[in-house]
C-alpha positions as CSV (number, residue, x, y, z in Angstrom):
1,X,65.3,32.6,5.9
2,X,62.0,31.3,7.2
3,X,59.8,29.7,4.6
4,X,57.0,32.3,5.2
5,X,59.5,35.0,4.5
6,X,60.4,33.3,1.2
7,X,56.8,33.4,0.3
8,X,56.6,37.1,0.9
9,X,59.8,37.6,-1.2
10,X,58.4,35.5,-4.1
11,X,55.1,37.5,-4.0
12,X,57.1,40.8,-4.0
13,X,59.2,39.9,-6.9
14,X,56.2,38.7,-9.0
15,X,54.4,42.0,-8.3
16,X,57.4,44.2,-9.1
17,X,58.3,42.5,-12.4
18,X,56.3,41.4,-15.4
19,X,58.2,38.1,-15.5
20,X,60.7,36.9,-13.0
21,X,63.4,34.6,-14.5
22,X,64.2,31.5,-12.4
23,X,67.8,32.7,-12.1
24,X,66.6,35.9,-10.4
25,X,64.6,33.9,-7.8
26,X,67.6,31.7,-7.1
27,X,70.0,34.6,-6.7
28,X,67.7,36.9,-4.7
29,X,66.5,34.2,-2.3
30,X,69.7,32.1,-2.2
31,X,67.9,28.8,-2.3
32,X,68.2,25.6,-4.4
33,X,66.0,25.0,-7.5
34,X,64.2,22.2,-5.7
35,X,63.4,24.5,-2.8
36,X,62.1,27.2,-5.1
37,X,59.8,24.7,-7.0
38,X,58.4,23.4,-3.7
39,X,57.6,26.9,-2.5
40,X,55.9,27.8,-5.8
41,X,53.8,24.7,-5.7
42,X,52.8,25.4,-2.1
43,X,51.7,28.9,-3.0
44,X,49.6,27.5,-5.9
45,X,48.0,24.6,-4.0
46,X,47.5,26.2,-0.5
47,X,47.0,29.9,-1.3
48,X,45.6,29.6,-4.8
49,X,48.3,31.9,-6.2
50,X,47.9,32.1,-10.0
51,X,51.6,31.6,-10.7
52,X,52.3,30.6,-14.4
53,X,55.5,29.7,-16.3
54,X,56.5,31.7,-19.4
55,X,58.4,29.2,-21.6
56,X,59.7,31.8,-24.0
57,X,61.2,34.1,-21.4
58,X,61.9,31.3,-19.0
59,X,60.3,33.0,-16.0
60,X,57.3,33.1,-13.7
61,X,54.5,35.6,-13.6
62,X,51.1,36.3,-12.0
63,X,48.2,35.6,-14.3
64,X,45.8,38.5,-14.7
65,X,42.5,37.9,-12.9
66,X,39.1,37.7,-14.7
67,X,37.6,41.1,-15.5
68,X,36.1,42.7,-12.4
69,X,38.0,40.6,-9.9
70,X,40.8,41.8,-7.7
71,X,44.4,40.8,-8.2
72,X,45.8,38.0,-6.1
73,X,47.4,39.0,-2.8
74,X,48.9,36.9,0.0
75,X,47.3,37.1,3.5
76,X,48.4,40.1,5.5
77,X,49.2,38.2,8.6
78,X,52.6,36.6,8.6
79,X,53.7,34.3,11.4
80,X,56.7,32.1,11.7
81,X,56.4,28.4,12.4
82,X,56.9,28.7,16.1
83,X,54.1,31.3,16.4
84,X,51.7,29.2,14.3
85,X,52.4,26.2,16.5
86,X,51.8,28.2,19.6
87,X,48.4,29.3,18.2
88,X,47.5,25.8,17.3
89,X,48.4,24.8,20.8
90,X,46.1,27.5,22.1
91,X,43.3,26.4,19.8
92,X,43.7,22.8,21.0
93,X,43.6,23.8,24.7
94,X,40.4,25.9,24.1
95,X,38.7,23.1,22.2
96,X,39.4,20.7,25.0
97,X,37.8,23.0,27.6
98,X,34.4,22.0,26.1
99,X,34.6,21.2,22.5
100,X,30.9,21.5,21.6
101,X,30.9,25.1,22.6
102,X,33.8,26.3,20.5
103,X,34.4,23.8,17.8
104,X,32.3,25.6,15.1
105,X,33.6,29.0,15.9
106,X,37.3,27.9,16.0
107,X,37.1,25.7,12.8
108,X,37.9,28.5,10.3
109,X,40.7,29.8,12.5
110,X,42.1,26.3,12.9
111,X,42.0,25.5,9.2
112,X,43.7,28.8,8.4
113,X,46.5,28.1,10.9
114,X,47.0,24.6,9.4
115,X,47.3,26.2,6.0
116,X,49.9,28.7,7.3
117,X,51.9,26.0,9.1
118,X,54.4,26.0,6.2
119,X,57.2,24.1,8.0
120,X,55.0,21.0,7.9
121,X,56.6,19.4,10.9
122,X,53.7,19.8,13.3
123,X,50.0,19.5,12.7
124,X,46.9,20.3,14.7
125,X,46.3,16.6,15.2
126,X,49.8,16.0,16.5
127,X,49.3,19.0,18.9
128,X,46.1,17.4,20.2
129,X,47.7,14.1,20.7
130,X,50.6,15.5,22.6
131,X,48.8,18.1,24.8
132,X,45.9,16.9,26.9
133,X,43.8,18.6,29.5
134,X,42.4,16.2,32.2
135,X,39.4,18.1,33.3
136,X,37.7,18.3,36.7
137,X,34.1,17.1,36.6
138,X,32.2,19.6,34.5
139,X,28.5,20.2,33.7
140,X,27.4,20.3,30.1
141,X,26.2,23.7,28.7
142,X,23.8,24.0,25.8
143,X,25.9,25.5,23.0
144,X,23.0,27.7,21.7
145,X,22.4,29.2,25.2
146,X,26.2,29.6,25.6
147,X,26.4,31.6,22.4
148,X,23.4,33.8,23.3
149,X,24.9,34.6,26.7
150,X,28.2,35.5,25.1
151,X,26.6,37.5,22.4
152,X,24.5,39.5,24.9
153,X,27.5,40.1,27.1
154,X,29.7,41.4,24.3
155,X,26.9,43.5,22.6
156,X,25.8,44.9,26.0
157,X,22.2,43.7,25.8
158,X,19.9,42.5,28.5
159,X,19.0,38.8,28.8
160,X,15.8,37.1,29.8
161,X,16.6,33.9,31.6
162,X,14.8,30.8,32.8
163,X,17.1,29.7,35.7
164,X,17.1,26.5,37.6
165,X,18.2,26.5,41.2
166,X,20.1,23.3,41.9
167,X,19.6,23.7,45.7
168,X,15.8,23.8,45.8
169,X,14.8,22.5,42.4
170,X,12.9,25.6,41.5
171,X,12.8,27.7,38.3
172,X,12.8,31.5,38.2
173,X,12.4,33.9,35.4
174,X,14.5,37.0,35.5
175,X,15.9,39.8,33.4
176,X,19.7,40.4,33.8
177,X,22.3,42.7,32.6
178,X,25.3,40.5,31.7
179,X,28.7,41.8,32.7
180,X,31.2,39.0,32.0
181,X,31.4,35.3,31.3
182,X,33.7,33.3,33.6
183,X,35.3,29.9,33.2
184,X,36.0,28.6,36.6
185,X,37.0,25.0,37.6
186,X,35.9,23.5,34.3
187,X,32.5,25.2,34.4
188,X,31.0,28.3,32.9
189,X,29.3,31.2,34.8
190,X,27.7,34.5,34.0
191,X,28.3,37.5,36.3
192,X,25.3,39.8,35.9
193,X,23.2,42.4,37.5
194,X,19.9,40.7,38.3
195,X,16.9,43.1,37.9
196,X,14.7,40.7,40.0
197,X,17.0,40.6,43.0
198,X,18.4,44.1,42.3
199,X,22.0,43.1,42.8
200,X,25.0,41.3,41.4
201,X,24.7,37.6,41.0
202,X,26.6,34.7,39.4
203,X,24.6,32.3,37.3
204,X,25.9,28.8,36.4
205,X,25.4,28.5,32.6
206,X,24.4,24.8,32.8
207,X,21.5,25.9,35.0
208,X,20.1,28.3,32.4
209,X,17.2,26.6,30.7
210,X,16.2,29.4,28.5
211,X,17.9,32.6,27.2
212,X,16.5,35.4,25.1
213,X,18.4,38.5,24.1
214,X,16.3,41.6,24.7
215,X,16.6,44.9,22.8
216,X,17.2,46.9,26.0
217,X,20.8,48.0,26.9
218,X,22.5,46.2,29.7
219,X,23.0,48.1,32.9
220,X,26.7,48.9,33.3
221,X,28.6,47.9,36.4
222,X,32.2,49.2,36.8
223,X,34.8,46.5,36.8
224,X,36.0,47.7,40.3
225,X,32.6,47.0,41.7
226,X,32.4,43.6,39.9
227,X,35.7,42.6,41.4
228,X,34.7,43.8,44.8
229,X,31.5,41.8,44.9
230,X,32.2,38.8,42.7
231,X,36.0,38.6,42.5
232,X,37.1,38.9,46.1
233,X,35.1,36.3,48.0
234,X,36.3,32.7,47.8
235,X,35.7,31.0,44.5
236,X,32.5,31.3,42.5
237,X,30.6,31.8,45.8
238,X,31.8,35.3,45.5
239,X,30.8,38.4,47.4
240,X,32.4,40.7,49.9
241,X,34.6,38.5,52.2
242,X,32.9,38.4,55.6
243,X,35.1,35.7,57.2
244,X,38.6,34.3,57.3
245,X,39.3,30.6,57.4
246,X,42.4,29.5,59.2
247,X,43.5,26.0,58.1
248,X,46.3,24.0,59.5
249,X,47.9,21.3,57.2
250,X,50.2,18.5,58.1
251,X,53.8,18.6,56.8
252,X,53.0,16.0,54.2
253,X,50.1,18.0,52.8
254,X,51.9,21.3,53.2
255,X,54.3,20.3,50.4
256,X,51.3,20.4,48.0
257,X,49.2,23.2,49.6
258,X,52.2,25.6,49.7
259,X,52.1,25.7,45.9
260,X,48.4,26.1,45.5
261,X,46.5,29.3,45.1
262,X,43.2,29.1,46.9
263,X,42.6,32.8,46.9
264,X,44.3,36.0,45.6
265,X,44.6,37.4,49.1
266,X,45.6,34.2,50.9
267,X,48.3,34.2,53.6
268,X,50.4,31.3,54.7
269,X,53.1,30.6,57.3
270,X,55.0,27.6,58.5
271,X,55.2,26.4,62.1
272,X,58.5,25.1,63.5
273,X,57.1,21.6,63.3
274,X,56.5,21.8,59.6
275,X,52.8,22.4,59.7
276,X,51.4,25.0,57.3
277,X,48.8,27.5,58.4
278,X,46.8,28.9,55.5
279,X,44.4,31.9,56.0
280,X,41.7,32.5,53.3
281,X,39.1,35.2,53.1
282,X,35.7,33.9,52.0
283,X,32.0,34.9,51.8
284,X,30.1,31.6,51.6
285,X,31.5,28.3,52.7
286,X,29.9,25.6,50.6
287,X,32.8,25.3,48.1
288,X,35.4,25.9,50.8
289,X,34.1,23.0,52.8
290,X,34.5,20.7,49.7
291,X,38.1,21.8,49.2
292,X,38.9,21.2,52.9
293,X,37.4,17.7,52.7
294,X,39.8,16.8,49.9
295,X,42.6,16.7,52.4
296,X,40.8,14.5,54.9
297,X,42.9,14.0,58.0
298,X,45.7,16.2,56.8
299,X,43.9,19.4,57.6
300,X,42.3,21.0,60.6
301,X,40.0,24.0,60.6
302,X,41.2,26.3,63.4
303,X,38.8,29.2,62.7
304,X,36.0,30.2,62.5
305,X,34.0,27.9,64.8
306,X,31.1,27.7,62.4
307,X,33.3,26.5,59.5
308,X,34.9,24.0,61.8
309,X,31.5,22.6,62.9
310,X,30.4,22.2,59.2
311,X,33.5,20.3,58.3
312,X,33.2,18.1,61.4
313,X,29.6,17.4,60.6
314,X,30.4,16.5,57.0
315,X,33.2,14.1,58.2
316,X,30.9,12.6,60.8
317,X,28.2,12.0,58.2
318,X,30.6,10.4,55.8
319,X,32.0,8.1,58.5
320,X,28.4,7.1,59.5
321,X,27.6,6.2,55.9
322,X,30.5,3.8,55.8
323,X,29.8,2.4,59.3
324,X,26.1,1.8,58.5
325,X,26.8,0.0,55.2
326,X,29.8,-2.0,56.3
327,X,27.8,-4.8,57.9
328,X,25.4,-5.3,55.1
329,X,28.1,-5.0,52.4
330,X,29.8,-8.2,53.7
331,X,26.7,-10.3,53.2
332,X,24.9,-8.9,50.2
333,X,25.9,-8.5,46.6
334,X,25.7,-5.1,45.0
335,X,22.4,-4.5,43.2
336,X,22.3,-2.7,39.8
337,X,19.5,-0.2,39.2
338,X,17.8,-0.5,35.8
């Protein structure tokens, strides 16, 4: 019998009888005296169960609560040790995504789980030590703005944003109807209907410099429309897919790429020589170019010509940077900026 099940049985016996003799506990639960005493002490210390010992009748009972207060009852959610450990693992993974955003909200949940982890073999600290997420470079999000964005999204209210454009360095003020919050490649984004641009847009949460929840109801956009405009194009640069990238990877790189999911509608095929040809629909190419550059000389863009030119230009510029600095780097020591 799982220990949590024993707790339930102890509680049931104490509620059904005025006093429960120790012999009844031992017979009904088929446990040793030492195990019973440990369980009773755990119920007292961790759950605050008012279990008392009646010396005359040699049994246990629930002490009556003060006048006006409810009788003691165990929590209604019962989980076995494996389920609790799985939830602690989930909590650990969520907190590592960006601890400052979720730590305060998850703390009561985490503490309750630790209290329910009755087996005592695994703790939240141990889970955190054994399971780690090595994140991609991420951009910090202000916790207060994150909470406002999430609150407006869930309560279906409009948001007034001060939004910073990383590309041109300009700020704009807009009113948006939030649709969903997205965690993508270690960063947070808001999919919303922009009332300024009169269309669907994705906003990086780290670029939101001000957020105010407005009383007006958010404009509703059907999920099918959201997915069509923001969930089909490549990556976070979403939108209706207007192009298809055809990439050819060397056999060495193919071993890795064949197991990667670049897009939900990607297609791949092997050539007789072992090269892998990957076809990806996309809307904007900024992020796609960065992914292609990760593979350096192990990938070639076959189509379209515009994407091939951009990758070629990026590679040429990178090579030029190294060539222009190679001569000076041999003769000058690196200088630190203060």
